[in-house]
Phi, psi and omega in degrees: 000127179268146177240091184286169173302148359269097185280352176237027188296335183255025190294334180270356179242338186294130180290152177233080186299334180289346179235034184302329183258012183232075184297323180292321178291323175300317179298318178299313182298314181295316181295315180292323178292323177295316177297319178298318179299320185281325191250331190237304194280123176268319180199162178228136182229133174091027182300336181297338183282345180243023178299152184303324183292349178269357178296152353270156175209166173255114178272134180234140183213157170287158189226112185231349183224151177296319185284358189299323180301312181292319182297308182294320179304312182288317182300312182292319179298320179300315182280356179246032176059026178098355179280130186278152160255123188271102183278143169273134182210147180300137183294329184304335177298340180289349177283341178288129182309126177092339185290323178302320178293319179295319177300316182295314180294325182272003178067027181290144179261106180292139179254119178258163177138328177289122185291120179297143180277343181245134184301321180303321181293333177297321178292321178296318179300318179297325177299313179291326178299319180296330179280346180228074184295153181086170179275162177300322179299314180297318181293321177296315178298321179299318178297312181297317180296334179269005177090012180257142184275157185232146178244137182224142170260097189292346174292342173068010174195168179281127183238106184271003179291130183279342187257323190242142166267154173283164182300322179089171180245153185276004186301318181296318179296315180295320179300314180295319180295313182294326180275346180070039181237158178285168177247131178251113181278143179226134176246128174260114189250126180256142192238326200282308192282161174303144186292348177274350183265134180300151179288131180266164184293338186245020177281138176288157179209164174253151183252124181239113183255125183262169177298154181294145173262116180291151178250137179286157175290142179241151179290148177288140180271131179222123177060230184253051181277090184292328179297315180294321180293321177296319178296319179296317180298315181291321179294319177298317180298317180293318179293320177301316179298315183294316183291325178292321177295320180293319177298317182298321178296321184284327184264350177083013176257167175265152175220140177226146181296341177258019179296160178296148175275335184245148186295325179299318179290325178295317179295322179294319179296319179294319179299318179296318181294320180294323177296320179295319179297320180297323182285332191244348186292127180301138176086349179287142186289346177263353186251193180265123182265000000 
């Protein structure tokens, strides 16, 4: 089901019962959703799949712009009566003025672990770590166990390539399996620019939310149970494959299980493929006719 504009027309009047006692967070959600409506979001499709009654779930989406965490966080909360989806996001974005406050208001889970290249940043990272005790995995599991949904970008980095998705990481699939919750795929689809041009931070896009992918029950791991561990690995791999394919269908990019893990390698592979197509495509003025 598509929800065309004006899909946020009542954003300054619509009640948010899930945030009745949090006026500042309500203001953040409304303001960010209003900005998203004006600058980024063209349309939203499939809102019924992220309704509050479907909590908890792990939402997975492709990742092509820096503002996407804040945009999706506010957009989904607005359409879920103020209930947040807690996205995992790299902590360095908190160095941008104002972003740390937005992360806090939006319930974002900062992900630490990337080694800072500057010694000063290592001290800053420790400051933020103290404000967010525990690992990102533990905080995500705590949210899911408490009935709150979590959002993950399984490509694990920003990928501005318009044609290809990265191979991705299995963390989202494993998180959903261990918590026993479904996965909701989301595709962010960009339309305007030539497909050879990288996606920019301020390009508008449409949001396509697909039906939930159920997760099978997995055996509990105890001690050195290699059979259970082997089954978990294979089940995680299959779920990872399915969720990446579903995202690719929704966002209009291609995905392959042997795709590059890093964006530089993906761009190099695409350049090589385009050069090969140029040399061999019938009728091309550079090829053999």
